[in-house]
C-alpha positions as CSV (number, residue, x, y, z in Angstrom):
1,X,-15.9,-122.1,102.5
2,X,-18.0,-124.9,103.9
3,X,-21.7,-124.5,105.2
4,X,-23.9,-126.4,107.8
5,X,-27.4,-126.2,106.6
6,X,-29.3,-125.1,110.2
7,X,-33.3,-125.5,110.9
8,X,-33.1,-122.0,112.6
9,X,-31.6,-119.1,114.2
10,X,-31.7,-120.7,117.4
11,X,-30.1,-123.9,116.5
12,X,-27.2,-121.8,114.5
13,X,-26.7,-119.1,117.9
14,X,-25.5,-122.5,119.3
15,X,-23.7,-124.2,117.2
16,X,-22.1,-120.9,116.9
17,X,-21.4,-120.7,120.6
18,X,-20.0,-124.4,120.7
19,X,-17.0,-123.6,117.9
20,X,-16.1,-120.7,119.6
21,X,-15.5,-122.6,122.8
22,X,-13.8,-125.3,120.4
23,X,-11.7,-121.7,118.6
24,X,-12.9,-122.1,115.7
25,X,-13.7,-119.2,114.5
26,X,-17.9,-119.1,111.9
27,X,-20.4,-117.2,110.9
28,X,-24.0,-116.7,111.1
29,X,-25.3,-116.6,107.7
30,X,-29.1,-116.9,106.1
31,X,-29.7,-119.1,103.8
32,X,-32.0,-119.2,100.5
33,X,-34.3,-122.1,100.4
34,X,-32.8,-123.2,97.2
35,X,-29.4,-123.3,98.7
36,X,-30.3,-127.0,100.9
37,X,-32.1,-130.6,100.4
38,X,-34.5,-129.6,103.3
39,X,-35.0,-125.1,102.9
40,X,-33.1,-124.1,106.2
41,X,-33.2,-120.8,106.8
42,X,-29.5,-120.5,108.5
43,X,-26.0,-122.0,108.3
44,X,-22.4,-121.5,109.8
45,X,-20.1,-120.4,107.2
46,X,-16.1,-121.9,108.6
47,X,-13.3,-123.1,106.3
48,X,-12.9,-126.2,105.0
49,X,-10.0,-126.6,106.4
50,X,-12.4,-127.4,109.6
51,X,-15.6,-129.7,108.4
52,X,-14.3,-132.8,110.3
53,X,-13.8,-130.9,114.3
54,X,-16.9,-128.9,113.4
55,X,-18.7,-132.3,112.9
56,X,-17.1,-133.2,115.7
57,X,-17.9,-130.6,117.9
58,X,-21.3,-130.6,116.3
59,X,-22.5,-134.0,116.7
60,X,-20.8,-133.9,121.0
61,X,-22.5,-130.1,121.7
62,X,-25.8,-131.9,120.2
63,X,-26.8,-129.8,117.3
64,X,-28.2,-131.6,114.6
65,X,-27.2,-129.8,111.1
66,X,-29.3,-131.2,108.0
67,X,-26.2,-131.5,105.3
68,X,-22.9,-129.8,105.1
69,X,-22.0,-128.1,101.8
70,X,-19.4,-126.1,99.6
71,X,-20.1,-122.7,99.5
């Protein structure tokens, strides 16, 4: 699984909605500060096979994420 790290629950909800509308399965998860470079609090977990689609959907919907990493 892969995770896109996000700075707040509001951004995570926006990302989840955009990905749901694009028929990409995802789940909001709480992140520990040590898991990301900037200590982001939330993430969207998704199948790594969809990483390029997720990047495109988030970019199109102006959802800013810090990084994408593999769990």
